C-alpha positions as CSV (number, residue, x, y, z in Angstrom):
1,M,-53.9,-106.8,-11.1
2,P,-52.0,-105.7,-14.3
3,V,-50.3,-102.4,-13.6
4,R,-49.7,-101.3,-17.2
5,P,-53.3,-100.3,-17.9
6,I,-53.3,-98.3,-14.7
7,L,-50.1,-96.5,-15.6
8,S,-51.5,-95.8,-19.1
9,A,-54.6,-94.2,-17.6
10,M,-52.5,-92.1,-15.2
11,R,-50.4,-90.8,-18.1
12,R,-53.6,-89.5,-19.7
13,N,-54.4,-87.6,-16.4
14,K,-50.8,-86.8,-15.4
15,V,-51.5,-83.2,-14.3
16,G,-54.1,-84.3,-11.7
17,A,-51.9,-87.2,-10.5
18,I,-48.9,-84.9,-10.1
19,L,-50.9,-82.3,-8.2
20,I,-52.3,-85.0,-5.8
21,A,-48.8,-86.5,-5.3
22,L,-47.3,-83.1,-4.5
23,Q,-50.2,-82.4,-2.0
24,M,-49.6,-85.7,-0.3
25,A,-45.8,-85.1,-0.2
26,L,-46.2,-81.7,1.4
27,T,-48.7,-83.1,3.8
28,L,-46.3,-85.8,4.8
29,A,-43.4,-83.4,5.3
30,I,-45.4,-81.0,7.4
31,L,-47.3,-83.7,9.3
32,C,-44.1,-85.5,10.4
33,N,-42.4,-82.4,11.7
34,A,-45.5,-81.0,13.3
35,L,-46.3,-84.3,15.1
36,F,-42.7,-84.6,16.2
37,I,-42.8,-81.0,17.6
38,I,-46.1,-81.8,19.4
39,H,-44.6,-85.0,20.9
40,Q,-41.6,-83.0,22.1
41,R,-43.7,-80.3,23.7
42,L,-46.0,-82.7,25.4
43,H,-43.1,-84.9,26.5
44,N,-41.3,-81.9,28.0
45,S,-44.4,-80.9,29.9
46,E,-44.4,-84.3,31.6
47,R,-40.8,-84.2,32.8
48,P,-40.4,-84.8,36.5
49,T,-39.5,-81.8,38.6
50,G,-38.3,-83.9,41.5
51,V,-40.8,-82.2,43.8
52,D,-43.8,-84.0,45.5
53,E,-46.1,-82.1,43.2
54,D,-49.4,-83.5,44.5
55,N,-48.7,-82.1,48.0
56,V,-46.6,-79.0,47.7
57,F,-47.7,-75.4,47.3
58,V,-45.7,-72.1,47.1
59,M,-46.4,-68.5,48.1
60,L,-44.4,-65.3,47.6
61,N,-43.9,-63.3,50.9
62,E,-43.0,-59.6,50.5
63,W,-42.5,-57.3,53.5
64,I,-43.8,-53.8,53.3
65,G,-41.4,-50.9,53.9
66,D,-38.0,-51.1,55.5
67,T,-38.6,-54.2,57.6
68,Q,-36.2,-54.7,60.5
69,D,-35.0,-58.1,61.7
70,I,-36.4,-60.1,58.8
71,K,-34.7,-63.2,60.1
72,S,-36.7,-63.2,63.4
73,L,-39.9,-62.6,61.4
74,Q,-39.1,-65.4,59.1
75,Q,-38.3,-67.9,61.9
76,A,-41.7,-67.0,63.5
77,D,-43.4,-67.6,60.1
78,L,-41.8,-71.0,59.7
79,A,-42.6,-72.1,63.2
80,A,-46.3,-71.2,62.5
81,L,-46.4,-73.0,59.2
82,R,-44.8,-76.2,60.5
83,Q,-47.3,-76.3,63.3
84,L,-50.3,-76.1,61.0
85,P,-52.4,-79.3,60.9
86,G,-51.6,-81.2,57.7
87,V,-48.2,-79.6,57.1
88,V,-45.1,-81.8,56.7
89,D,-42.5,-79.1,56.5
90,A,-41.7,-75.6,55.1
91,Y,-38.7,-73.5,54.2
92,P,-37.8,-70.2,52.5
93,T,-36.0,-69.9,49.2
94,N,-35.0,-67.6,46.3
95,S,-36.7,-69.7,43.6
96,Y,-38.2,-73.1,42.8
97,P,-38.6,-75.4,39.7
98,L,-40.9,-74.1,36.9
99,S,-41.2,-70.7,38.5
100,G,-39.9,-68.8,35.4
101,G,-37.3,-66.8,37.4
102,G,-34.3,-67.5,39.5
103,W,-30.5,-67.5,39.6
104,S,-28.2,-69.1,37.1
105,T,-24.6,-69.8,37.5
106,G,-21.7,-71.9,36.3
107,A,-20.1,-74.9,37.9
108,D,-16.3,-75.3,37.3
109,L,-13.8,-78.0,37.9
110,A,-10.9,-75.6,38.4
111,L,-10.6,-72.2,39.9
112,G,-10.7,-69.3,37.4
113,Q,-12.0,-71.3,34.4
114,K,-12.7,-69.1,31.4
115,H,-15.8,-71.2,30.4
116,A,-18.0,-73.1,32.9
117,T,-17.9,-76.8,32.7
118,A,-21.7,-76.8,33.2
119,H,-24.5,-74.3,33.4
120,T,-26.9,-74.7,36.2
121,T,-29.5,-73.0,38.4
122,D,-28.8,-72.0,42.0
123,Y,-31.4,-72.7,44.7
124,F,-31.2,-71.7,48.3
125,A,-32.0,-74.5,50.8
126,D,-31.8,-75.2,54.5
127,D,-32.0,-78.4,56.6
128,H,-35.8,-78.6,56.1
129,A,-35.8,-78.2,52.3
130,Q,-35.6,-82.0,51.5
131,D,-38.8,-82.7,53.5
132,A,-40.5,-79.6,52.2
133,L,-39.9,-80.4,48.6
134,G,-40.2,-84.2,48.9
135,L,-36.8,-84.7,47.1
136,R,-35.3,-88.1,46.7
137,L,-31.7,-88.2,47.7
138,S,-30.0,-90.9,45.6
139,A,-26.5,-90.5,47.1
140,G,-24.8,-88.8,50.0
141,R,-26.6,-86.8,52.7
142,W,-28.6,-83.6,53.2
143,F,-27.4,-80.4,54.8
144,N,-27.0,-80.1,58.5
145,A,-28.4,-77.2,60.4
146,S,-24.9,-76.0,61.3
147,E,-24.0,-75.7,57.6
148,V,-26.9,-73.3,56.7
149,V,-25.8,-69.6,56.6
150,D,-27.8,-66.4,56.1
151,R,-27.6,-64.8,52.7
152,G,-29.3,-61.7,51.2
153,E,-30.1,-61.2,47.6
154,N,-27.1,-59.0,46.9
155,D,-24.7,-60.6,49.4
156,E,-21.4,-62.2,48.2
157,K,-21.2,-65.9,48.5
158,P,-21.0,-66.7,52.3
159,P,-18.6,-69.3,53.5
160,S,-20.2,-72.7,53.2
161,N,-18.4,-75.7,51.9
162,A,-21.3,-78.1,51.3
163,L,-23.2,-78.5,48.1
164,I,-26.0,-80.8,46.8
165,V,-26.5,-81.3,43.0
166,T,-28.8,-83.2,40.7
167,R,-27.9,-86.4,39.1
168,A,-27.8,-84.7,35.7
169,L,-25.4,-82.1,36.9
170,A,-23.2,-84.7,38.6
171,D,-23.0,-86.8,35.5
172,K,-22.1,-83.7,33.4
173,L,-19.3,-82.7,35.8
174,F,-18.0,-86.2,36.4
175,P,-19.2,-88.7,33.7
176,D,-17.4,-91.5,35.4
177,G,-19.9,-91.3,38.3
178,T,-17.5,-90.1,41.0
179,A,-19.2,-86.8,41.8
180,L,-19.9,-87.4,45.5
181,G,-17.2,-86.0,47.7
182,K,-15.6,-84.0,44.8
183,T,-14.8,-80.3,45.0
184,I,-16.2,-77.9,42.4
185,Y,-16.1,-74.1,42.1
186,V,-19.3,-72.1,42.1
187,D,-18.8,-68.3,41.9
188,D,-15.1,-68.9,42.4
189,T,-15.8,-70.6,45.7
190,A,-14.7,-74.2,46.4
191,Q,-17.5,-76.4,47.5
192,T,-17.8,-80.1,48.2
193,I,-20.6,-82.2,46.8
194,V,-22.1,-83.9,49.8
195,G,-25.4,-85.2,48.2
196,I,-27.0,-86.0,44.9
197,V,-30.8,-85.7,44.3
198,E,-32.4,-87.7,41.4
199,H,-34.3,-84.8,39.9
200,L,-34.7,-81.0,40.3
201,Q,-35.6,-78.9,37.3
202,T,-34.6,-75.4,36.6
203,P,-37.1,-72.5,36.7
204,W,-36.9,-71.8,33.0
205,V,-38.8,-74.5,31.2
206,S,-40.0,-72.1,28.4
207,S,-36.6,-70.6,27.6
208,S,-34.7,-72.2,24.7
209,W,-31.4,-71.0,26.2
210,A,-32.0,-73.1,29.3
211,E,-33.2,-76.2,27.5
212,G,-29.6,-77.6,27.4
213,F,-29.4,-77.7,31.2
214,I,-33.0,-78.1,32.2
215,E,-32.0,-80.9,34.8
216,N,-28.9,-79.1,36.0
217,A,-29.5,-77.7,39.5
218,L,-27.5,-77.2,42.6
219,L,-28.6,-76.4,46.2
220,Q,-26.5,-74.3,48.5
221,P,-27.1,-74.2,52.3
222,N,-28.2,-70.6,52.3
223,R,-31.1,-69.1,54.2
224,I,-32.5,-66.2,52.2
225,I,-32.9,-63.0,54.2
226,A,-34.5,-60.4,51.9
227,Q,-37.6,-58.2,51.5
228,R,-39.2,-60.8,49.3
229,Y,-38.8,-64.6,49.0
230,Y,-40.8,-67.8,48.6
231,Y,-42.2,-70.1,51.2
232,I,-42.3,-73.7,50.0
233,V,-44.8,-75.8,52.0
234,R,-45.5,-79.5,51.8
235,T,-48.7,-81.0,53.1
236,R,-49.8,-84.4,54.0
237,P,-51.7,-86.4,51.3
238,G,-55.2,-85.1,50.8
239,Q,-54.6,-81.8,52.6
240,I,-53.5,-79.6,49.7
241,G,-57.0,-78.2,49.2
242,T,-57.3,-76.6,52.7
243,V,-53.7,-75.8,54.0
244,P,-52.9,-72.9,51.6
245,A,-55.7,-70.8,52.9
246,A,-54.9,-71.7,56.5
247,A,-51.2,-70.8,55.9
248,Q,-52.0,-67.3,54.6
249,K,-54.3,-66.7,57.6
250,A,-51.7,-67.8,60.0
251,L,-49.0,-65.6,58.5
252,L,-51.2,-62.5,58.4
253,A,-52.1,-63.1,62.0
254,L,-48.5,-62.9,62.9
255,D,-47.7,-59.7,61.0
256,K,-49.9,-57.8,58.6
257,E,-47.1,-55.6,57.3
258,R,-46.6,-57.9,54.3
259,V,-48.1,-58.9,51.0
260,I,-48.7,-62.6,50.2
261,R,-49.0,-63.3,46.5
262,N,-48.9,-66.0,43.9
263,V,-50.2,-68.8,46.2
264,R,-50.2,-71.8,44.0
265,T,-50.2,-75.6,44.3
266,F,-47.5,-77.2,42.3
267,A,-50.1,-78.6,39.9
268,E,-51.0,-75.0,39.1
269,V,-47.3,-74.1,38.8
270,R,-46.8,-76.8,36.2
271,A,-50.0,-75.9,34.3
272,K,-48.8,-72.2,34.1
273,A,-45.3,-73.1,33.2
274,Y,-46.3,-75.3,30.3
275,R,-49.4,-73.4,29.2
276,D,-47.7,-72.1,26.1
277,D,-46.4,-75.5,25.1
278,R,-49.9,-77.1,25.4
279,G,-51.4,-74.2,23.5
280,F,-48.8,-74.5,20.7
281,A,-49.4,-78.3,20.6
282,I,-53.2,-77.7,20.2
283,I,-52.7,-75.2,17.4
284,L,-50.3,-77.6,15.6
285,A,-52.7,-80.5,16.0
286,T,-55.5,-78.4,14.6
287,V,-53.4,-77.4,11.6
288,C,-52.5,-81.1,11.1
289,A,-56.2,-82.1,11.2
290,I,-57.1,-79.4,8.6
291,L,-54.2,-80.4,6.4
292,I,-55.2,-84.1,6.5
293,A,-58.9,-83.1,5.7
294,V,-57.8,-81.0,2.8
295,T,-55.6,-83.7,1.4
296,A,-58.4,-86.3,1.8
297,F,-60.9,-84.1,0.1
298,G,-58.5,-83.5,-2.7
299,I,-58.0,-87.2,-3.3
300,V,-61.8,-87.7,-3.2
301,G,-62.4,-84.8,-5.6
302,L,-59.8,-85.9,-8.1
303,T,-60.8,-89.5,-8.1
304,S,-64.5,-88.6,-8.4
305,F,-63.5,-86.5,-11.5
306,W,-61.7,-89.4,-12.9
307,V,-64.7,-91.7,-12.3
308,T,-66.9,-89.2,-14.2
309,Q,-64.4,-89.1,-17.1
310,R,-64.1,-92.8,-17.3
311,R,-67.7,-93.8,-17.2
312,R,-67.6,-95.4,-20.7
313,Q,-64.3,-97.3,-19.9
314,I,-65.8,-98.6,-16.6
315,G,-69.0,-99.6,-18.4
316,I,-67.0,-101.5,-21.0
317,R,-65.0,-103.3,-18.4
318,R,-68.1,-104.2,-16.5
319,A,-69.7,-105.5,-19.8
320,L,-66.6,-107.6,-20.4
321,G,-67.0,-109.3,-17.0
322,A,-65.0,-107.1,-14.6
323,T,-66.4,-107.4,-11.1
324,R,-67.2,-104.6,-8.8
325,R,-64.3,-105.6,-6.6
326,A,-61.9,-105.4,-9.6
327,I,-63.1,-101.8,-10.3
328,V,-62.5,-100.8,-6.7
329,H,-59.0,-102.5,-6.7
330,H,-58.2,-100.6,-9.9
331,F,-58.7,-97.2,-8.3
332,Q,-57.1,-98.2,-5.0
333,T,-54.0,-99.5,-6.9
334,E,-53.9,-96.3,-9.0
335,N,-54.0,-94.2,-5.8
336,L,-51.4,-96.4,-4.1
337,I,-48.9,-95.8,-6.9
338,I,-49.4,-92.1,-6.6
339,A,-49.2,-92.3,-2.8
340,V,-46.0,-94.3,-2.8
341,A,-44.3,-91.8,-5.1
342,A,-45.6,-89.0,-2.9
343,A,-44.3,-90.8,0.2
344,A,-40.8,-91.1,-1.2
345,V,-40.7,-87.4,-2.1
346,G,-42.5,-86.3,1.1
347,A,-40.0,-88.4,3.3
348,G,-37.1,-86.5,1.7
349,L,-38.9,-83.2,2.3
350,A,-39.7,-84.1,5.9
351,I,-36.0,-85.0,6.7
352,G,-34.8,-81.9,4.9
353,L,-37.2,-79.6,6.8
354,N,-36.2,-81.2,10.1
355,I,-32.5,-80.6,9.3
356,W,-33.2,-77.0,8.5
357,M,-35.2,-76.5,11.8
358,V,-32.4,-78.2,13.8
359,S,-29.8,-75.7,12.4
360,K,-32.0,-72.7,12.8
361,F,-34.0,-73.3,16.0
362,E,-31.9,-75.8,17.9
363,M,-34.5,-78.5,17.7
364,L,-33.9,-82.2,18.1
365,R,-33.3,-84.5,15.2
366,M,-36.4,-86.3,14.1
367,P,-36.1,-90.2,14.3
368,V,-36.5,-92.0,11.0
369,A,-39.3,-94.0,12.6
370,V,-41.4,-90.9,12.7
371,V,-41.0,-90.4,8.9
372,I,-41.8,-94.1,8.3
373,G,-44.9,-93.8,10.5
374,G,-46.0,-90.6,8.7
375,A,-45.5,-92.3,5.3
376,A,-47.7,-95.2,6.4
377,A,-50.3,-92.8,7.6
378,V,-50.3,-90.9,4.3
379,L,-50.6,-94.2,2.4
380,G,-53.5,-95.3,4.6
381,L,-55.2,-91.9,4.2
382,G,-55.0,-92.2,0.4
383,Q,-56.6,-95.7,0.5
384,I,-59.4,-94.5,2.8
385,A,-60.0,-91.3,0.8
386,V,-60.2,-93.2,-2.6
387,L,-62.6,-95.8,-1.3
388,W,-65.9,-93.9,-1.7
389,P,-65.2,-92.8,-5.3
390,A,-64.1,-96.3,-6.1
391,L,-67.2,-97.8,-4.7
392,R,-69.3,-95.3,-6.7
393,A,-67.4,-96.3,-9.8
394,S,-68.0,-100.0,-9.2
395,S,-71.7,-99.4,-9.0
396,I,-72.0,-97.9,-12.5
397,P,-74.3,-100.2,-14.6
398,P,-72.6,-101.3,-17.9
399,A,-75.6,-100.3,-20.1
400,L,-75.9,-96.8,-18.5
401,A,-72.2,-96.1,-18.9
402,T,-72.3,-97.1,-22.6
403,R,-75.4,-94.9,-23.3
404,A,-73.7,-92.0,-21.5
405,A,-70.7,-92.3,-23.9
């Protein structure tokens, strides 16, 4: 189809063409970045924690008053939990992945470093923690019972040489893959890495400051002795629905001078941790849908206006032998020219907006493939939106169009 007549017609309606092109360009810029943010949020919410999430639940145990001999009470609790039907194992800890609160520390390669080599979270674990969490040990070994030492919330680091780290933290400290058996310094205490687990997320999935070390975690062979701590319990497959209630009942039967709160399966823990991310993704998706609808209606409205203005020209073309398909192709080509120009401008705006957000909000760089996909989507949107007015134009009878002139 000759392009010159189409360009001539567009010059006579250049204000409308420019407005539609700008609207499509802005739609592309916003759409690309919004969809990329949605993808990142949803991708983050699916990151593995390393925990056997289908079969693990947690509960916060808090003793009432000035409880004496917490260690003996805790040992009785653990014995009762491990004897429950359907329980694989249980252990006490200071924090757990996705909990939203815990301890952070630095891991150093030399004593007295001014700046930590890597930031990490600090979990307490005993010789039962691997089975209770369902962690996969990819190298080395787990803690022995003789290595586990008691530690209060405000105690200094007790003497314990062993340390287990995640694969991400091991690679950060020793990029050459030689972390196992190496000595690092945690809280100015020398510790040897005796094991490496594949995954174990930090507690702070919704904090931007922790995003850079979300997979960096270390486990120290410490048994927490405090007024409040968490019990992590792993059940056998299919038992997660009944064991939590039985566990609470068993603990209260041992000692009622306590409060048991925040009893959650790990599926509930994940849902709560990423609730804001999913909500934000839904809001952005709704905005994108509204923006696409507004752009589509804008194209339909402007093209319909052009069809009304050009009824005489369309009638003359039909009288001279132009087919209905030729009329449809004319408007589709016209819209395609506008959309291509809009896509070029919109792609630049999308990349520029992403660069600005990267510098201001520490976001990831958007791949060029996302921009290309967005441009293709905008081009497709334009062709779909213009189809109905183009079909209406192609149905104008030549004689009626001439009389209307």
